[in-house]
C-alpha positions as CSV (number, residue, x, y, z in Angstrom):
1,F,-0.4,-10.7,8.5
2,W,-4.3,-11.5,6.9
3,A,-4.0,-13.6,4.1
4,D,-5.5,-12.0,1.5
5,R,-3.6,-8.3,2.4
6,T,-1.0,-8.1,0.2
7,P,2.8,-7.4,-0.1
8,V,1.6,-3.8,-0.7
9,H,-0.5,-3.5,2.0
10,E,2.2,-4.8,4.4
11,A,4.6,-2.1,3.4
12,A,2.1,0.7,3.4
13,R,1.4,-0.5,7.2
14,R,4.8,-0.7,8.7
15,G,5.8,2.3,6.4
16,E,8.3,0.7,4.8
17,I,8.7,3.1,1.7
18,L,11.8,1.2,-0.2
19,Q,10.2,-2.2,0.0
20,L,7.2,-0.6,-1.5
21,Q,8.7,1.5,-4.0
22,Q,10.5,-1.3,-5.3
23,L,7.0,-3.2,-5.2
24,I,5.6,-0.9,-7.1
25,E,8.4,-1.0,-9.7
26,S,8.0,-4.3,-10.1
27,G,4.5,-4.1,-11.4
28,A,1.9,-4.6,-7.9
29,C,-1.2,-3.9,-8.2
30,V,-1.8,-0.8,-5.5
31,N,-5.5,-0.7,-6.1
32,A,-5.5,-3.9,-4.7
33,V,-8.7,-4.7,-2.2
34,T,-8.8,-7.1,0.5
35,Y,-12.2,-9.0,1.4
36,D,-13.1,-6.5,4.1
37,S,-12.5,-3.7,1.7
38,I,-8.9,-2.3,3.1
39,T,-6.5,-0.7,-0.1
40,P,-3.2,-0.2,0.5
41,L,-3.8,3.6,1.2
42,H,-6.1,2.8,3.8
43,E,-3.3,0.9,5.3
44,A,-1.0,3.5,5.1
45,S,-3.1,6.7,5.6
46,L,-4.4,5.1,8.7
47,R,-1.1,4.1,10.3
48,G,0.3,7.9,9.6
49,Q,3.0,6.5,7.1
50,T,2.4,10.0,4.6
51,Q,5.5,9.1,2.7
52,C,4.2,6.0,2.0
53,V,0.6,7.8,0.8
54,K,2.5,9.7,-1.3
55,L,4.3,7.3,-3.1
56,L,0.8,5.5,-3.6
57,L,-1.2,8.6,-4.9
58,D,2.0,9.5,-7.4
59,A,2.1,5.7,-8.5
60,G,-2.0,5.8,-9.1
61,A,-3.9,4.9,-5.8
62,Q,-7.8,5.0,-6.3
63,V,-8.8,7.9,-3.6
């Protein structure tokens, strides 16, 4: 776990769809950017987490 990655980054990376949904519903930022310019959408996309990608896009993640 990198210090600048948010819980949204980690849930997206791991494919934890329920946790990701709860975080989004609680107001977590879906467009948080790490020091190396990684967003939760990048994390989910790079790891083939298609459900998380869809959820993030539906929640307003920037492409």
